[in-house]
N, C-alpha and C positions, 0 to 999 in steps of 0.2 A: 504494500500500500504506500503510495507516495506521501511525502511529508506535507503537512498542512501549510498553506500560504498564510502568513501572519500580517504582512503589510504589502500594499501596492500603492505606488505613487504614479498618477496619471496626469498627462497634459491633455486637457479637454477643450473642445470648442462647443459653445452653447449659443444658440440664437438669442438675440436680445428679446424677442417675443417668446412667449411660452412660459413654462414654469420658472419661478424665481430660483436663485441659488439656494435659498432656504429649503424650498420644496425638493430640489434635487438632492441636497444633503440628507434630508429626512427620508426620502425614498430609498436611497442607497443604505443608510444606517438601519433601515428596517429589514434588510435582507438577512437570511439565516447565516450565522457564522461571523457576522460583522458586529463589532463592539463600538466603533467610533469612526467618524468621518470628519475631515477638515477640508474645507473648500476655500481657496484663496484666489481672488481676482488678480490676474497678472496683466491683462490688457483689455481695453474696451475699444472695439472698432465700430464701424458704421452699422453693421448687421450682426456681429458676433461678440461674444465675451470669451476670452481665453482664461481658463481656470487651471489651477494646480489642485488636484484632489489626492489627499492621503487617506487611505482606508486601512484600518487595523482591525484585527479580529482573531478568533481562534481557528478558523478554517474558511478562508475567503474563496468562494467559487467565482473565478474570473469570468466564466461564460455567463453566469447569472448577472453579474455586475454589468457586463457589456450589453446584455439583452435589455436590462432596465434602463441604461443610459440611452440606448437606441429608442426605446419607447418614449423617453423624455425629450427626444430631439437633439441629444448631444452626440458628438463624434469624438472618439478617442484619437488624438493626434499622435501620441506616443506613450509607451510604458517606460517611465523613467527609473523606477526602482521596484524590485520584488524581494521580499524577505520571506524565507520558508524555513521550517524546522520546528523543533520543540520550543524554541524561544526566539525573541527578536534580538538580532545582533546589530548593534549600532555601528555605523562607520566610525573608524578612529579619526580624531581630529588631525588635520595636517599639522605637523610640527615644523615650524619654520626654523631654518638653520641660521 
């Protein structure tokens, strides 16, 4: 059995019209295996909002997340981070020499 996915960081495009970012966050947070969602606005264009979405949970089903985002009118631009396993492993901070 594959290790559970604990964190996913996505770059998302959301149309200005449609559900608010609050609604998007609530819908994703309500999916099974998800314990929390952080949505940050990165850029606002004429017709779209670029968002950074961090999802954490005990067992994130990426296909379910993608399906829900599609239903909400959002498009995944990129998957920027995935953390899987028994625990969340944080990236070490860069040590400047």
